[in-house]
C-alpha positions as CSV (number, residue, x, y, z in Angstrom):
1,M,29.9,0.4,-2.4
2,T,27.9,2.1,0.3
3,L,24.3,2.8,-0.7
4,L,22.7,3.7,2.6
5,L,24.3,5.0,5.8
6,S,22.4,4.8,9.1
7,E,23.4,5.2,12.7
8,D,21.8,1.8,13.2
9,P,24.2,-0.8,11.5
10,S,21.3,-3.2,10.9
11,K,19.8,-0.5,8.5
12,T,23.0,0.3,6.7
13,L,23.3,-1.1,3.1
14,V,26.8,-1.8,1.8
15,I,27.4,-4.0,-1.3
16,C,30.6,-5.9,-1.2
17,P,31.5,-6.8,-4.8
18,D,33.6,-9.8,-3.8
19,K,30.7,-11.4,-2.0
20,Y,27.5,-10.1,-3.6
21,G,26.6,-8.5,-6.9
22,Y,29.7,-9.2,-9.0
23,I,28.6,-6.6,-11.5
24,S,29.3,-3.9,-8.9
25,R,33.0,-4.3,-9.7
26,F,32.3,-2.4,-13.0
27,I,30.5,0.6,-11.5
28,S,32.4,3.8,-10.7
29,G,31.2,6.5,-8.3
30,I,31.4,10.1,-9.5
31,N,32.7,13.2,-7.7
32,N,29.5,15.1,-7.2
33,H,31.3,18.1,-5.9
34,N,32.2,19.4,-9.3
35,R,30.0,20.0,-12.4
36,F,32.0,17.7,-14.6
37,G,31.5,14.7,-12.3
38,K,27.7,15.1,-12.5
39,K,27.8,15.1,-16.3
40,K,29.4,11.7,-16.2
41,Q,26.5,10.1,-14.4
42,N,24.7,7.6,-16.6
43,C,22.9,5.4,-14.0
44,K,21.3,5.6,-10.6
45,C,20.6,3.1,-7.8
46,V,17.0,2.4,-6.7
47,R,16.5,0.5,-3.5
48,Y,13.4,-1.7,-2.8
49,S,12.4,-4.4,-0.5
50,V,11.5,-8.0,-1.5
51,N,10.3,-10.3,1.2
52,G,12.0,-8.2,3.8
53,E,15.4,-8.1,2.0
54,C,16.8,-5.0,0.5
55,R,17.4,-5.2,-3.3
56,V,19.2,-2.7,-5.5
57,L,18.3,-2.0,-9.1
58,L,20.7,-0.1,-11.3
59,V,18.7,2.1,-13.8
60,A,20.2,3.9,-16.8
61,T,19.5,7.7,-16.8
62,R,20.6,8.0,-20.5
63,D,21.6,5.7,-23.4
64,I,24.8,3.8,-22.5
65,S,27.1,2.7,-25.3
66,K,28.6,-0.9,-25.4
67,G,31.8,-0.9,-23.3
68,E,31.1,2.4,-21.7
69,R,31.9,2.6,-17.9
70,L,28.9,2.9,-15.6
71,Y,28.9,6.0,-13.4
72,Y,26.5,6.6,-10.5
73,D,26.1,9.2,-7.7
């Protein structure tokens, strides 16, 4: 899951679900090039820095039902 692309590789953020953030295995990206994809979105990623390390917080953008798939853009 790529969250931040940069020409400088040291500033690019990629979350690899098999190494970090096991919950990221359950998150699906949306096709933001069509209007139906955008309607699926129910969460967003917020990046912040803690002691110089990048952290990612997943925030719900609407109520999410138990068992519902998580979709982000």
